[in-house]
N, C-alpha and C positions, 0 to 999 in steps of 0.2 A: 424491547429487551435487548441485551447485548448479544453478540455471537458468543456461544458457549461451546467448549469442548467437553462432551459428555459420553459416558459409556453406551453402547449400542442398547443395553439391557433397558436403559432409561429413555429410549426413543420410541415413540408409538408408530410402529409399521402400519398400523391401520389408518393413519392419517391419509386423506386423499392426496396429499403431496407425493405419496410414493406410488400412486396408481400408474403413472406412464413408465415408472422403472419397473414395475411388475410386468407389464405389457411388453416392454421392450427385452426383458431378460427374464425368461420363464423360471430360472433358477434363483432369482432375486431373493424371495422370501427364506430359502434354505440357507442361502449365503448370508442373509442378514442375521439368522439365528446363530449361525456359526461363529459370528463376530461379537457375540454377547459380551465378551471380556475387552474387546477393543474399544476405542473411542473415535468420535468423529466430530466435526464442527457442525453445529446445528443453530440455525436462526429460527427462533419462535416469536410469533407476535404476542401481544399481552393476553389474548385469548386462547394461548396454548396451541394455536394452529402453526405448522411448519412452513417456512418460505424459503429455506436455504439449507443444503446439506453437502458436506464435503468430507470425504474420507480419503486419507493419504497412508501410503504404506512405504516403507524403506525396503529396497530388495538388493540383493548381492548375488545375482545369478545371471545366467545367459537367458536369451528370450528366443528359443527355438520356434515358437509358434507364430512369430511375426515372419512376414515376407517382405524383404529378405531377413533372415535370422540375424540377431543382435547378439555380439559377444558378451561374455560375463562383465558386469560392470556394477558399481554401486549407484543406484538410481532410486529416485523417488517416483512412485507410481500414484497417479491420481486415480484411485480405484472408482470413486464415484463422486460426481459433482453435478448438482442440480440447483437451479434457482428459479423461483417464480418471479417472472419480470414484472417488476411494479415501479420501474423508474427511479430506483434509489442507489443504482450502481453496485449492488451486492456481489455481481459478477466480478467486478474489478477488486473488491474487497478480498474475494477468494483467491484470485490470482495473487494478490500481496500474501496472502496466508501461504499459498502453495510455495511461492520463492522463499519466503522466510523460513519456512520448514525445511527447504532443500539446503539452504545456507547454514542452517543450524546443525542439520544432520551430516553436513560435509558430504552432500551427493553432487557428484559432478553433472548429472543429466536428470531432468524431469521428463516424464512421458505419460500420455494419456490416450486411450482409445475412444473414438467417437464416431458415430454413424453419420454418413455424409450428408444426411437431410437436415442436420443440426447447424445450419449455416451461421447463424449468430454466434453459437458458441465457439465454432472453428474460427470465426473472424476474430473473436476476442482472444483466443490463444495465440493466433498468428500476429496480432497486433504487438504482443510482448515476446516475440521472438521464437515461438514455436513453429516447427516446420515438419513437413510430413517426411517420415523416414520408412514408412512402409504401410503394409495392411495387415489385418488380422481377420481371419475367417473362422466362425464358429456355428453352431446349430442356430444361432440367433441372427446370423447374417454376417456381411463383411463391413468391418469397421476401418477408418483411417487410423494410423498410429502417428501422432505428433509428439515431437520432442524438443526440448530446449536444453542446450548447453550453457550452464551458468558462465563459464568463462570463454565463451566463443569470441572470435576475434571482433573487435569494436566496430559496429555499424553506425548506429545512433543510440540516442537516449531512450527510445522506445524499445526496439529490438534487443537491446542489451540490458534493459531494466533488470536488476537495480544497480548496475554498475555506474559508478561516478567516474567521469573522465576529467582530470585536471587540465591537461593540455595547455592552451592559452586562455582557458577560462578563469575568472576571477572568483574568489571566495569571500563570503561576508557572513557576520553575524546578523541575524534578523530575529528581533524580539516578538513575541506574541504574548498577549495578556492571559492569565489563566483561564479565563471564562471562555476565550476563543479556542486556545491550545487543545484542550481535550476533545472539543467537538470537531475539530478540523483534523487531528492526528490522533485517532482513537488507540493505536497501537503503541503510541508513546505515553500513555496514561501513568501518572506517577502513583506510588503506594498510598499516598495520603488523599488520592482523588477517588471518586466513586464511579462505577461502571454505569450508575443509573442516568448519568448526563450523556452518555454515549447513545444516540437514538439511531434507528434505522433510517437515516436520511442521506441523500446522495453525497453531501460534502463529507460526511464522516467515512462513507464506503469507498469513495472514489481514490484511485491512485493519484489523480490530479486535483489540484487544489487551486482556488482563486482567493486572492486576498486584496483588499483595499485599504490604503493607508495614506497619510499626508506627511509621512517621515521624510526629512532631507535625504537626498541622495538616491532615493529608490529609483529615479528616473534614469540612472546609469545602468540599471540591470539590462542584460542581454541573453538571449537563448544559450543555455550550456552553463551560465554562471552557477555556482554552487552556494546553498544556504545552509549555515548551521543554525538550526532552530532553537530559540533560546526563550525558555518560558520565564517570564519575569516573576518576581516574589508575590507569593500567596498572602503575604502580611501576617504569616503565623511565626515570624522570627525575622532576624536581621536578613536584609536583601542579599548580603554577601555570601550567605549560605543557603539561603532559600530560592534564589534565582538559579536555574539550571539549563544547560544545554542538553536537549533530548533526543535530536535527530538530524538527518542530513536530507536535503531536498535540492533538485536541480531546476532551474528556470526554464520554462518552455517559451514564455512570451511576455513582454512588457508593453502595456498600452497606457496612454494617457486618457482620462475620462472624456476629453473633447474628440477623440478618435472615433467614438460612437456616434453614428448619424442619427440614432433616435434612442428614447428610453427603452423601447421594446428590444432593440438590438442589445443594448446594455443588459437587460434583464436576461436575455436568452444566454448571453455569454456567462454570466455571473452565477445564475441561480443554481445550476446543477453542481456546482463546485465550490460554492461559497457557504460561510456559516450564516450569512445575513438572510433574513426572511424576505419575501417580496416587499412587504411594508417598509422594512429597513432599507432595502435597495431603492425604493421610490424616494425615501428621504435623503438617501446619499446622493441620488441623482439631481435631486432639487436643490439640495444645499451645496453640493460640490465641494465639501470640506475634505474629502478623501479622494484627490484626483488621480492618484497613481494606483493602476490596477495590474496585477501580474498574475500569472499562471505558473505553477511549480509542480513538480512530481514529487511524491513522498517515497523517498528511496530506502532510507536506512534509519532504523529505530535503535537507539543506544541500548545496551543491555544494564549499563550503570549510567546514571544521570551525572554529568560533570558540572559541579557547582561554580559559580562566578569566583569564588574564593581560589579555587584549584586553577582556573583559567589564568586568574592574575598572578597568584603567587608561585605557581609551578610552571606554567606555560608561556609566561611573559606577555600576556594580553594586557593593554593599558588598563590603568584604575580609574579612580575617580575623575580624572581630567577628560576622560573619553565619555561621550554620549552613546549609552549601550542601546540605543534603539535600532541602529543599523550602521554598521561600519565594516571596511574591508579588513580581511586577515590574509596572512600569507598562506601558501600551500603546506608549508611546514607546521604551521599552527593548526591548520584544519586536520593534517594527519595526527598531530599530538592530541587534539580534542577527541578525535574518533579513537585514538588508542586508549584514552582514559575512559572512553565510553564503551569499551570492549567491542566496538563494531568490527566486523570481518574486514580486515585491511586489504584483503586480495581483491575485494569490490571497489577499491579506490586506486584507479590507474593513472599513470602518467599520460 
């Protein structure tokens, strides 16, 4: 099943998933009951068992209980986050939800409290720009307080995720077929698509994506290059109006298939982040018809999808004379597409 945003009253507190939270926070059941009218992100397996839970709260207040105390500010608090680790990158999916929520609510800072023994969770937050700003002590013990400033000075594409830095990086249109688009980029699902095809798999959950293709020009990609993801037509009408730009990503790495020394190395690199099954990857390795392999980050999802018609007729992108599988665009065109897509322009910096 897909990640759902549902009221606390409809979430089963007796699920064994919550046992560790009840043990770590004695007041958890009482707190949970008080939140009956609030909502949280929940991932349930088809059998109804819970495997992920995320509660977010916008605050506009000082934090005197933290050492050192924090002045009043509009913040997003990660009230509760837990994932049953099962190799599907659900933690990264939650990081993206947290950051997206903060951007949507126009909060400058995100913070979370976490016990020091949860090393994997701390590492996950730190990878995406969270730093320790203090500690918080209660009858449950002392927790670290980690925070991320959305518009912090730029360090790199990981620490400053989801910020997209233009600089000397090039921008491209990259087309994805509909059957791959939604599986790879679940937060860019279109209204005419169904959540049923978004599974609990690592390629859907991860912030990082791997794609294989044979399209001409892909071998020019370099770390930091920017991709406007373009979902090709679903054949439900003219491509001019059914093909749409949906999101923005940033290239992490480009590799040629020949750079992998063995099939096993290739599988290890691709499988956690690719839409292709192990059998499909075996076939791709053997046939070698998609020799261009690249990893990218899933940074921004457009609130409004931008049709090919708009990009050509209003934004000056080339028409039928241009192959729309993959081609370079200017920074101004990138910004114009993002503006039409109602993306937060403060996250695209020079």
